[in-house]
C-alpha positions in Angstrom: -26.9 64.7 -26.6 -26.0 62.5 -29.6 -23.9 64.1 -31.8 -22.5 63.1 -35.3 -19.3 62.1 -34.0 -21.0 59.3 -31.9 -23.5 58.0 -34.9 -22.7 54.3 -35.3 -21.4 54.3 -38.7 -19.1 51.0 -38.3 -20.4 47.7 -39.8 -23.9 49.0 -40.7 -23.9 48.0 -44.4 -26.9 46.2 -45.2 -26.8 42.6 -43.9 -27.9 39.7 -45.9 -31.5 39.0 -46.4 -32.2 42.9 -46.7 -34.6 44.2 -49.4 -33.7 44.6 -52.9 -32.0 47.8 -54.4 -34.2 50.4 -55.9 -32.7 49.5 -59.0 -33.5 46.1 -59.0 -37.0 46.6 -58.0 -37.3 49.1 -61.0 -36.4 46.5 -63.2 -38.8 43.7 -61.9 -41.5 46.3 -62.0 -40.5 47.4 -65.8 -39.9 43.9 -67.0 -42.9 42.1 -65.5 -46.7 42.4 -66.3 -48.8 42.7 -63.3 -52.7 42.0 -62.9 -53.2 44.9 -60.6 -51.0 48.1 -60.2 -52.1 50.0 -57.3 -51.0 53.7 -57.3 -50.8 55.5 -53.9 -49.3 54.1 -50.9 -51.8 55.2 -48.5 -53.7 52.7 -46.2 -56.5 52.4 -48.5 -53.7 51.4 -51.4 -51.7 49.3 -49.6 -54.9 47.3 -47.8 -55.7 46.7 -51.3 -52.2 45.4 -52.5 -52.2 43.1 -49.6 -55.6 41.6 -50.2 -55.1 41.2 -54.3 -51.7 39.5 -53.3 -53.3 37.2 -51.0 -55.9 36.2 -53.8 -53.2 35.3 -56.1 -53.0 38.3 -58.4 -49.7 39.7 -59.5 -49.6 43.2 -57.9 -47.3 46.3 -57.9 -47.4 49.3 -55.5 -46.1 52.2 -55.9 -46.2 55.8 -54.0 -44.8 59.4 -55.1 -43.7 59.7 -51.5 -43.1 57.4 -48.4 -45.7 54.8 -47.8 -48.2 56.5 -45.5 -46.1 59.7 -46.1 -49.2 61.9 -46.0 -52.9 61.5 -44.8 -52.2 57.8 -43.3 -49.8 59.0 -41.1 -51.7 62.4 -40.0 -54.9 60.6 -38.4 -55.8 60.9 -34.5 -54.0 57.6 -34.2 -57.5 55.8 -33.1 -59.2 52.6 -34.1 -62.6 53.3 -32.9 -66.5 52.8 -33.6 -67.3 56.2 -34.1 -69.2 57.4 -31.1 -70.6 60.7 -32.8 -71.9 58.5 -35.5 -74.7 57.2 -32.7 -75.6 60.9 -33.0 -76.9 60.3 -36.7 -78.6 57.1 -35.9 -75.9 55.2 -37.8 -76.2 52.1 -35.6 -75.1 49.7 -37.8 -72.1 51.6 -39.2 -70.9 52.0 -35.6 -71.4 48.4 -35.1 -69.4 47.4 -38.2 -66.8 49.7 -37.3 -66.5 48.0 -33.9 -65.9 44.7 -35.2 -63.4 45.9 -37.4 -61.6 47.7 -34.6 -61.8 44.3 -32.6 -60.6 42.0 -35.2 -57.3 44.4 -35.6 -56.8 45.0 -31.9 -57.5 41.3 -31.2 -56.8 38.9 -33.9 -54.7 41.1 -36.8 -52.4 43.2 -35.0 -52.2 43.1 -31.2 -48.7 44.1 -31.3 -49.5 47.2 -33.0 -52.8 48.5 -31.3 -53.5 49.3 -27.4 -56.9 49.5 -25.7 -57.6 53.1 -24.3 -60.1 54.0 -22.2 -62.0 57.5 -22.7 -63.4 59.8 -20.5 -66.4 62.0 -21.7 -66.4 64.9 -19.4 -70.0 66.4 -18.7 -69.8 70.1 -17.9 -72.7 72.5 -16.6 -74.1 74.1 -20.0 -72.5 71.7 -22.1 -74.0 70.6 -25.3 -75.2 67.0 -23.9 -76.4 66.1 -20.3 -75.2 63.5 -18.2 -78.1 61.2 -18.7 -77.6 61.2 -22.6 -74.1 60.5 -22.5 -74.5 57.9 -20.1 -77.0 56.4 -22.0 -74.8 57.1 -25.2 -71.8 55.3 -24.0 -73.6 52.4 -22.7 -75.2 51.7 -26.4 -71.9 51.9 -27.8 -70.3 49.2 -25.6 -73.2 47.4 -26.3 -72.8 47.7 -30.3 -69.1 46.1 -29.5 -70.9 43.1 -27.4 -69.5 44.6 -24.3 -65.9 43.7 -25.2 -64.2 46.6 -23.7 -66.5 46.5 -20.5 -69.8 48.5 -20.0 -70.3 52.0 -20.6 -70.8 54.0 -17.5 -70.6 57.3 -15.5 -68.2 58.0 -12.9 -67.7 61.1 -10.6 -65.5 63.7 -11.3 -63.0 63.0 -8.5 -62.5 59.3 -9.4 -61.7 60.8 -13.0 -59.2 63.4 -12.0 -57.0 60.4 -10.3 -56.4 59.0 -13.8 -56.4 62.4 -15.9 -54.5 64.6 -13.3 -54.8 67.3 -15.8 -58.6 67.4 -16.0 -60.7 70.7 -15.3 -62.8 70.1 -12.8 -64.5 73.6 -12.5 -68.3 72.8 -13.2 -67.8 69.6 -14.0 -70.8 67.1 -13.0 -69.9 63.7 -14.3 -67.8 61.8 -16.7 -68.8 59.2 -19.1 -66.9 56.3 -19.8 -66.1 53.9 -23.0 -63.5 52.1 -24.6 -61.6 52.1 -28.0 -58.2 51.5 -29.1 -55.1 53.3 -30.6 -52.2 52.7 -32.7 -49.0 54.5 -34.1 -50.6 54.7 -37.6 -47.5 54.9 -39.6 -46.1 51.6 -38.1 -49.3 50.0 -38.7 -49.6 50.7 -42.4 -45.5 49.8 -42.9 -46.6 46.0 -41.6 -49.3 46.2 -43.9 -46.8 46.6 -46.7 -44.9 44.0 -45.5 -47.8 41.4 -45.4 -48.7 42.4 -48.9 -44.8 41.9 -49.9 -44.8 38.7 -48.1 -48.2 37.9 -50.0 -46.3 38.6 -53.1 -46.5 42.3 -54.2 -43.9 44.2 -55.4 -43.5 47.9 -53.9 -41.6 50.9 -54.6 -42.1 54.4 -52.8 -40.8 57.8 -54.0 -41.7 56.9 -57.3 -43.8 59.5 -59.1 -46.3 58.7 -62.0 -45.5 60.9 -64.7 -48.2 59.8 -67.2 -50.7 56.8 -68.0 -50.3 54.2 -70.6 -53.0 53.3 -72.8 -53.9 50.3 -75.2 -57.1 51.1 -77.2 -58.5 53.6 -75.0 -57.9 51.5 -72.0 -55.5 52.6 -68.9 -52.8 49.6 -68.9 -50.0 51.0 -66.9 -48.0 54.1 -66.0 -45.0 55.9 -66.6 -42.9 56.8 -63.4 -39.9 58.5 -62.5 -37.7 57.7 -59.3 -37.8 60.9 -57.4 -34.8 60.1 -55.7 -32.3 59.7 -58.6 -34.6 60.7 -61.6 -34.5 57.1 -63.5 -37.6 56.9 -65.7 -39.3 53.6 -66.2 -42.8 52.4 -66.6 -45.3 49.6 -65.4 -47.7 47.3 -67.3 -50.7 46.1 -66.0 -54.2 44.7 -66.8 -55.9 47.0 -64.2 -54.7 49.8 -62.6 -56.2 51.4 -59.3 -56.0 55.2 -58.4 -55.7 55.1 -54.7 -53.9 58.1 -54.5 -56.1 60.0 -51.6 -56.2 63.9 -51.8 -54.7 63.4 -55.2 -57.5 61.1 -56.9 -59.1 63.7 -58.9 -55.3 64.5 -60.2 -54.9 61.3 -61.6 -58.3 60.9 -63.0 -57.9 63.8 -65.4 -54.5 61.8 -66.6 -57.0 59.5 -67.6 -59.8 61.8 -68.7 -58.6 65.6 -68.9 -62.9 66.2 -68.7 -63.3 64.0 -65.5 -65.6 65.9 -62.9 -64.2 66.4 -59.6 -65.5 63.3 -57.5 -64.3 64.3 -54.0 -63.8 67.2 -51.6 -61.2 67.6 -48.8 -61.2 68.4 -45.1 -58.5 69.3 -43.1 -57.5 67.7 -39.7 -54.9 69.4 -37.9 -53.3 67.9 -34.5 -50.9 69.0 -31.9 -48.2 66.8 -29.9 -47.3 67.9 -26.4 -45.0 66.8 -23.7 -46.9 65.4 -20.6 -46.7 67.2 -17.5 -47.8 64.0 -15.7 -48.9 60.6 -16.5 -52.4 60.0 -17.9 -54.5 56.6 -17.5 -57.2 57.6 -20.0 -58.1 59.8 -22.8 -60.2 62.5 -22.8 -63.2 63.1 -25.7 -64.6 66.5 -25.1 -68.0 67.4 -26.9 -67.5 70.8 -28.5 -70.9 71.2 -29.8 -73.7 68.6 -30.7 -71.7 67.0 -33.7 -67.9 67.7 -33.0 -65.6 66.0 -30.3 -62.1 67.4 -29.4 -59.7 64.5 -28.0 -56.6 64.7 -25.7 -55.0 61.4 -26.3 -52.1 60.1 -24.1 -49.9 58.7 -27.1 -46.1 57.6 -27.2 -45.4 59.1 -23.9 -46.8 62.6 -24.9 -50.4 64.2 -25.3 -51.9 64.0 -28.9 -54.6 67.0 -29.0 -56.9 67.5 -31.9 -58.5 67.5 -34.2 -59.8 70.5 -36.7 -62.4 69.7 -39.3 -62.7 72.4 -42.1 -63.0 72.7 -45.9 -59.5 72.2 -47.7 -59.2 73.8 -51.4 -55.5 74.4 -52.0 -52.9 71.9 -53.4 -52.6 68.8 -50.9 -48.9 68.9 -51.0 -49.3 72.3 -49.2 -51.4 71.3 -46.3 -49.9 72.4 -43.0 -50.9 73.3 -39.4 -51.4 77.2 -39.2 -51.7 79.7 -36.2 -55.4 79.3 -36.4 -55.4 75.7 -36.4 -52.9 75.7 -33.2 -55.1 78.3 -31.3 -58.2 76.7 -32.1 -57.0 73.3 -30.8 -55.5 74.8 -27.7 -58.8 76.6 -27.3 -61.1 73.7 -27.7 -58.7 71.3 -25.2 -59.0 74.0 -22.3 -62.5 72.9 -22.0 -61.3 69.9 -20.3 -57.7 70.5 -20.0 -56.0 72.8 -17.4 -53.9 75.6 -18.6 -50.6 73.9 -17.5 -50.9 71.1 -19.7 -51.6 73.5 -22.6 -48.6 75.9 -22.6 -47.1 76.4 -26.1 -43.6 75.5 -24.5 -44.9 72.1 -24.4 -46.0 71.4 -28.1 -43.1 69.3 -29.9 -44.6 68.9 -33.1 -47.8 69.5 -35.0 -49.2 68.0 -38.2 -52.3 68.2 -40.5 -53.8 65.5 -42.9 -56.6 65.7 -45.6 -59.9 63.6 -45.0 -61.3 62.7 -48.4 -65.1 62.8 -48.5 -67.4 62.4 -51.1 -68.5 65.5 -53.2 -71.1 67.2 -52.4 -72.6 70.0 -50.3 -72.8 69.9 -46.7 -70.7 70.6 -43.3 -67.7 68.3 -43.5 -67.9 67.5 -39.8 -71.1 65.9 -40.6 -70.1 64.0 -43.9 -69.8 60.4 -43.8 -66.5 58.9 -43.9 -67.5 56.3 -46.7 -65.4 55.0 -49.2 -66.2 55.4 -53.2 -65.2 53.5 -55.9 -65.4 54.8 -59.2 -64.5 53.4 -62.9 -63.5 56.0 -65.4 -63.9 56.2 -69.4 -60.2 54.4 -69.6 -61.3 51.4 -67.1 -59.1 52.6 -64.4 -60.8 52.1 -61.0 -60.5 55.0 -58.2 -61.0 54.4 -54.8 -61.2 57.5 -52.1 -62.3 58.2 -48.4 -63.0 55.7 -45.5 -61.6 55.5 -42.4 -58.5 53.7 -40.8 -60.7 51.7 -38.5 -62.0 49.7 -41.4 -59.0 49.7 -43.5 -59.3 45.6 -44.2 -62.9 45.9 -45.0 -62.1 48.7 -47.6 -59.5 46.1 -49.1 -61.9 43.6 -49.3 -64.7 46.2 -50.9 -62.2 47.0 -53.6 -61.5 43.3 -54.4 -65.0 42.3 -54.7 -65.4 45.3 -57.0 -62.7 44.0 -59.3 -64.1 40.6 -59.6 -67.4 42.0 -60.6 -66.1 44.3 -63.3 -67.6 43.8 -66.6 -66.1 40.8 -68.6 -64.4 39.8 -65.4 -61.1 40.4 -66.7 -59.5 39.4 -63.1 -62.1 37.0 -61.6 -60.6 33.8 -63.2 -57.4 34.8 -61.9 -58.2 35.5 -58.3 -59.2 33.7 -55.2 -62.6 34.8 -54.5 -62.4 37.1 -51.3 -64.9 35.1 -49.1 -62.3 32.3 -49.2 -59.4 34.2 -48.1 -58.4 34.2 -44.3 -60.9 36.2 -42.5 -58.7 37.8 -39.7 -54.9 37.0 -41.3 -52.6 38.6 -38.8 -49.7 41.3 -39.7 -46.4 40.3 -39.5 -44.8 40.2 -36.0 -47.8 39.2 -34.2 -47.2 38.4 -30.7 -48.1 39.5 -27.3 -46.0 42.9 -26.7 -45.9 42.2 -22.7 -44.5 38.8 -23.4 -41.9 40.3 -26.3 -40.7 43.1 -23.7 -39.9 40.7 -21.2 -37.9 38.5 -23.4 -36.0 41.6 -24.6 -35.1 42.3 -20.7 -34.4 39.2 -20.0 -32.3 37.8 -22.3 -30.4 41.0 -22.8 -27.3 41.0 -24.7 -24.7 38.7 -22.8 -22.0 39.4 -21.6 -23.3 43.0 -22.3 -25.7 45.1 -20.4 -29.3 44.3 -20.4 -31.6 46.5 -22.8 -33.6 49.3 -21.0 -37.2 48.6 -20.2 -38.8 51.5 -22.0 -36.7 50.5 -25.2 -37.9 46.9 -25.0 -41.4 48.1 -24.5 -41.0 50.4 -27.7 -39.7 47.7 -29.7 -42.6 45.3 -28.6 -45.2 47.6 -29.2 -43.9 48.8 -32.7 -42.5 45.5 -33.8 -44.0 42.8 -32.2 -41.8 39.4 -32.2 -39.7 41.4 -35.4 -38.2 43.4 -32.4 -36.1 40.5 -32.0 -34.6 40.9 -35.2 -33.3 44.4 -33.9 -32.2 43.1 -30.5 -29.9 40.8 -33.0 -28.5 43.3 -34.6 -27.6 45.2 -31.4 -26.0 42.2 -30.1 -23.8 41.9 -33.0 -22.7 45.3 -33.1 -23.1 47.4 -29.7 -22.6 50.4 -31.4 -26.1 49.7 -32.7 -27.6 49.3 -29.2 -27.1 52.8 -28.2 -29.9 55.2 -28.2 -30.4 57.5 -31.1 -31.5 60.1 -28.5 -31.0 60.0 -24.7 -34.8 61.4 -24.0 -36.3 58.5 -26.4 -36.2 54.8 -26.2 -35.3 54.3 -30.1 -31.9 52.6 -30.9 -29.6 52.7 -33.6 -30.5 49.3 -34.8 -33.8 50.6 -35.9 -32.3 53.1 -38.3 -30.5 50.2 -39.8 -33.6 48.0 -39.6 -35.6 50.5 -41.3 -32.9 51.0 -44.1 -32.7 47.5 -44.9 -35.9 45.9 -44.1 -38.6 48.9 -44.0 -38.1 51.0 -47.4 -36.4 53.7 -45.6 -35.0 56.1 -48.2 -34.5 59.4 -46.3 -34.1 60.9 -43.0 -37.8 61.7 -43.0 -38.7 58.3 -43.4 -36.8 57.1 -40.6 -37.5 59.9 -38.3 -41.1 60.6 -38.9 -42.6 57.4 -39.8 -40.4 54.5 -38.9 -39.3 55.9 -35.5 -41.4 58.9 -33.4 -38.0 60.8 -33.0 -39.6 63.8 -35.0 -42.9 63.8 -33.4 -41.0 63.7 -29.9 -39.1 67.1 -31.1 -35.8 65.3 -30.9 -34.8 64.9 -34.8 -31.7 67.1 -34.0 -29.5 68.5 -37.3 -26.8 65.8 -35.6 -29.1 62.8 -35.7 -30.5 63.8 -39.0 -27.1 63.8 -40.5 -26.1 60.6 -38.9 -29.4 59.2 -40.1 -28.6 60.3 -43.6 -25.1 58.5 -43.5 -26.3 55.3 -42.1 -28.9 55.4 -45.4 -26.0 56.3 -47.5 -24.6 53.1 -46.9 -27.2 51.3 -48.6 -26.3 53.1 -51.7 
């Protein structure tokens, strides 16, 4: 077990080429005049900042917490077309989702997305028959131009070989289709990096305390650094409210009489240790509209999700005992009991889906993006799906270009002229990167372990070589953070120096998977905090 004494603290001060300090970033934000201030560092705000910076606008991005610190790192980790939308006849929507999914997983971020085979079990007495689901997965694969193979039906025996914990009692058949999965926090972070590479200035842990107005128009924001209390402000020609579940809170800062524009749906997940390897995921119909997932992810099993109206403070969202019981009970439709022991749970998390305001069952509501303009000229964007994050960024940019008076249009490149599928930093074949990491090694030191090499390759792409270089130069950084996880201490130093990590949770929950694996011990947390203190 890693102890605080074994934490590499020598020679871990930030290297040349690391990020500017928070004080330097605050000064830059407060002295410059920006075309666009994006408030909210979830994937919607990040994607918009990325596209806006590409278009030539001067862009600032701030968030009260960490980048992807709330809903955007609490998803089901899927890039998917949305099989359930075929139930409502939304064929065009599924086709559009597939296009975006394949663009991200093939051209934009193949180093961060992984193809995943899904098994959809058909049980006696279930909500759907084998013929209907077989036709459904065929149509689903056709809408992605059969890029993931042809949806089809297989026998229970065949499915059991790939999913050893599949419940086979009363199992009639299994429909098969393909989608993709990702580490959502890492995907968001790489998009932040892309925005910065394009010229954006970003700062996390900086909360908006008020808006700036000029002749009734919103022209910036007052902020407070949540780490040291420093107050500062940012001026901008246009402010974009991309605060997700908090979008109406910021709208009321602009206009105290603003009516609610959204409603919230809570989605909870459980993470469990796997009893045996899985080669496919399960998508099990619960009723006519809902599906519960059992997903092999990060060498663990991800179960969920729930879908219920949430009316509390977004900051208080958490997994309850009721959520845990529901997720385990629904998983038990298709997963054997030995894989569902509560002793196997390492972590749980909940996020809030932002849905358009109005009546109706949240499970049937469309995951559409809503863009509104307030009386002070602030734009608010809310809702949407992780899969279409690039499309959402382009949608907001088109809205900016079409604003009355065209205040930004003359200074921005039309979205149609931007690269269609610009890759995220680190793009590379992860298999090739992992092979090089293992083969190159740290002469004359030991070779990198295969699981660490694979982990680095699929979370950083070619940027993994920068981490390997740090480990080679300081062997203490090549040590595992925890003996049961692939992460090494060089990742902590890299998160501090190059990925805006400011707190232990930034590192352990979002830059790495140690918290999710249930391995963020007090000693490890103290060691991470000590390494972060070296930056200050």
